[in-house]
C-alpha positions as a Markdown table, in Angstrom:
| # | Residue | x | y | z |
|---|---|---|---|---|
| 1 | Met | 97.2 | 55.7 | -7.2 |
| 2 | Ser | 95.3 | 55.6 | -4.0 |
| 3 | Ser | 91.5 | 55.0 | -4.1 |
| 4 | Asp | 91.1 | 57.2 | -1.0 |
| 5 | Pro | 89.9 | 60.6 | -2.1 |
| 6 | Glu | 91.3 | 62.2 | 1.0 |
| 7 | Ala | 94.8 | 60.7 | 0.8 |
| 8 | His | 96.3 | 64.1 | 0.0 |
| 9 | Leu | 95.1 | 65.6 | 3.3 |
| 10 | Pro | 97.2 | 65.6 | 6.5 |
| 11 | Ala | 96.6 | 62.7 | 8.9 |
| 12 | His | 95.0 | 64.8 | 11.5 |
| 13 | His | 92.4 | 66.3 | 9.1 |
| 14 | Ser | 88.8 | 65.8 | 9.9 |
| 15 | Pro | 85.9 | 67.5 | 8.0 |
| 16 | Leu | 83.9 | 67.6 | 11.2 |
| 17 | Pro | 84.7 | 69.6 | 14.3 |
| 18 | Glu | 85.9 | 67.6 | 17.3 |
| 19 | Leu | 83.1 | 67.3 | 19.7 |
| 20 | Ser | 84.8 | 65.4 | 22.5 |
| 21 | Glu | 87.3 | 68.1 | 23.4 |
| 22 | Gly | 85.0 | 71.1 | 23.2 |
| 23 | Ser | 85.8 | 74.6 | 22.3 |
| 24 | Pro | 88.1 | 76.8 | 24.4 |
| 25 | Gly | 86.0 | 78.7 | 26.9 |
| 26 | Ala | 82.9 | 76.4 | 26.4 |
| 27 | Arg | 81.5 | 74.4 | 29.3 |
| 28 | Ala | 79.9 | 71.0 | 29.3 |
| 29 | Val | 76.2 | 71.4 | 28.6 |
| 30 | Thr | 73.8 | 69.1 | 30.5 |
| 31 | Pro | 70.3 | 68.0 | 29.6 |
| 32 | Glu | 69.1 | 70.1 | 32.5 |
| 33 | Asp | 70.7 | 73.1 | 31.0 |
| 34 | Phe | 68.8 | 72.5 | 27.7 |
| 35 | Ala | 65.6 | 72.1 | 29.7 |
| 36 | Ala | 66.2 | 75.3 | 31.5 |
| 37 | Val | 66.8 | 77.2 | 28.3 |
| 38 | Gln | 63.7 | 75.7 | 26.7 |
| 39 | Ser | 61.6 | 76.9 | 29.6 |
| 40 | Ser | 63.0 | 80.4 | 29.6 |
| 41 | Ala | 61.2 | 83.5 | 28.4 |
| 42 | Glu | 63.8 | 84.2 | 25.8 |
| 43 | Phe | 63.4 | 80.8 | 24.2 |
| 44 | Thr | 59.6 | 81.3 | 24.2 |
| 45 | Gln | 60.1 | 84.7 | 22.5 |
| 46 | Leu | 62.5 | 83.1 | 20.0 |
| 47 | Arg | 60.0 | 80.3 | 19.1 |
| 48 | Ser | 57.1 | 82.8 | 18.9 |
| 49 | Ser | 59.0 | 85.2 | 16.7 |
| 50 | Phe | 60.0 | 82.3 | 14.4 |
| 51 | Arg | 56.4 | 80.9 | 14.2 |
| 52 | Ser | 54.8 | 84.3 | 13.7 |
| 53 | Phe | 56.9 | 84.6 | 10.5 |
| 54 | Ala | 57.1 | 81.0 | 9.2 |
| 55 | Phe | 53.5 | 79.9 | 9.6 |
| 56 | Pro | 51.7 | 82.8 | 7.9 |
| 57 | Met | 54.4 | 82.9 | 5.1 |
| 58 | Thr | 54.1 | 79.2 | 4.5 |
| 59 | Val | 50.3 | 79.4 | 4.3 |
| 60 | Ala | 50.5 | 82.4 | 2.0 |
| 61 | Phe | 53.0 | 80.8 | -0.3 |
| 62 | Leu | 51.0 | 77.5 | -0.5 |
| 63 | Val | 47.8 | 79.4 | -1.3 |
| 64 | Trp | 49.7 | 81.3 | -4.0 |
| 65 | Tyr | 51.2 | 78.1 | -5.4 |
| 66 | Phe | 48.0 | 76.1 | -5.5 |
| 67 | Leu | 46.1 | 79.1 | -6.9 |
| 68 | Tyr | 48.6 | 79.1 | -9.8 |
| 69 | Val | 48.2 | 75.3 | -10.3 |
| 70 | Leu | 44.4 | 75.5 | -10.2 |
| 71 | Leu | 44.3 | 78.5 | -12.6 |
| 72 | Ser | 46.7 | 76.6 | -15.0 |
| 73 | Thr | 44.4 | 73.6 | -14.9 |
| 74 | Tyr | 40.9 | 75.1 | -14.9 |
| 75 | Ala | 41.3 | 78.7 | -16.3 |
| 76 | Glu | 43.2 | 78.1 | -19.5 |
| 77 | Asp | 41.6 | 81.1 | -21.2 |
| 78 | Leu | 42.7 | 83.4 | -18.4 |
| 79 | Met | 46.2 | 82.0 | -18.3 |
| 80 | Ser | 46.6 | 82.2 | -22.0 |
| 81 | Thr | 45.7 | 85.9 | -22.1 |
| 82 | Pro | 48.6 | 87.7 | -23.9 |
| 83 | Val | 50.5 | 90.3 | -21.9 |
| 84 | Val | 53.3 | 91.3 | -24.2 |
| 85 | Gly | 54.1 | 89.6 | -27.5 |
| 86 | His | 54.2 | 85.8 | -26.9 |
| 87 | Leu | 54.3 | 86.3 | -23.1 |
| 88 | Asn | 51.0 | 85.3 | -21.6 |
| 89 | Leu | 49.6 | 85.6 | -18.1 |
| 90 | Gly | 50.4 | 82.0 | -17.2 |
| 91 | Leu | 54.1 | 82.6 | -17.9 |
| 92 | Val | 54.1 | 85.8 | -15.9 |
| 93 | Phe | 52.5 | 84.0 | -13.0 |
| 94 | Gly | 55.0 | 81.1 | -13.4 |
| 95 | Leu | 57.9 | 83.5 | -13.3 |
| 96 | Ala | 56.3 | 85.2 | -10.3 |
| 97 | Gln | 56.5 | 81.9 | -8.5 |
| 98 | Phe | 60.3 | 82.1 | -8.7 |
| 99 | Ala | 60.3 | 85.8 | -7.8 |
| 100 | Ser | 58.1 | 85.1 | -4.7 |
| 101 | Thr | 60.4 | 82.3 | -3.6 |
| 102 | Phe | 63.4 | 84.6 | -3.7 |
| 103 | Leu | 61.4 | 87.4 | -2.0 |
| 104 | Ile | 60.3 | 85.0 | 0.9 |
| 105 | Thr | 63.9 | 83.9 | 1.3 |
| 106 | Trp | 65.1 | 87.5 | 1.5 |
| 107 | Leu | 62.3 | 88.4 | 4.0 |
| 108 | Tyr | 63.2 | 85.4 | 6.2 |
| 109 | Val | 66.9 | 86.2 | 6.2 |
| 110 | Arg | 66.1 | 89.8 | 7.2 |
| 111 | His | 63.6 | 88.6 | 9.9 |
| 112 | Ala | 66.2 | 86.1 | 11.3 |
| 113 | Ser | 69.0 | 88.7 | 11.3 |
| 114 | Arg | 66.9 | 91.2 | 13.2 |
| 115 | Arg | 64.7 | 89.2 | 15.5 |
| 116 | Leu | 66.0 | 85.6 | 15.8 |
| 117 | Asp | 69.8 | 85.7 | 15.6 |
| 118 | Pro | 70.3 | 88.1 | 18.5 |
| 119 | Ile | 68.1 | 86.0 | 20.9 |
| 120 | Ala | 69.7 | 82.8 | 19.7 |
| 121 | Ala | 73.2 | 84.1 | 20.1 |
| 122 | Lys | 72.3 | 85.3 | 23.7 |
| 123 | Leu | 70.9 | 81.9 | 24.6 |
| 124 | Arg | 73.9 | 80.1 | 23.1 |
| 125 | Thr | 76.3 | 82.3 | 25.0 |
| 126 | Glu | 74.4 | 81.7 | 28.2 |
| 127 | Leu | 74.3 | 78.0 | 27.6 |
| 128 | Glu | 77.8 | 77.3 | 26.3 |
| 129 | Gly | 79.8 | 80.3 | 27.5 |
| 130 | Asp | 82.2 | 82.2 | 25.3 |
| 131 | Ala | 82.9 | 79.5 | 22.8 |
């Protein structure tokens, strides 16, 4: 038995795309092309749109996270307040941490699909051609 875990794959198999040949329809991109895209108005808009979402959302989540940690540490009476049965406020806030993580992910995906991806696709097409 071979010790190579990929021995069953065809000889030409590669898990990574070939970078040397390029895609059909794509052109060679130079460092000057990247610099031109980086200085374009579209790229500035893309970066601004990303930052206007990512930075405030990161700050809001970190404030929420550290508030939970601080309340858990210093406000034990508040966090142990019963809500329903054996479920207390601390557990509700802890579960809300998970819920807020999923909410932020969903909001980012929606933001990226609506505002970032169209601009990024346009820039990529301009840079690489119809790859």
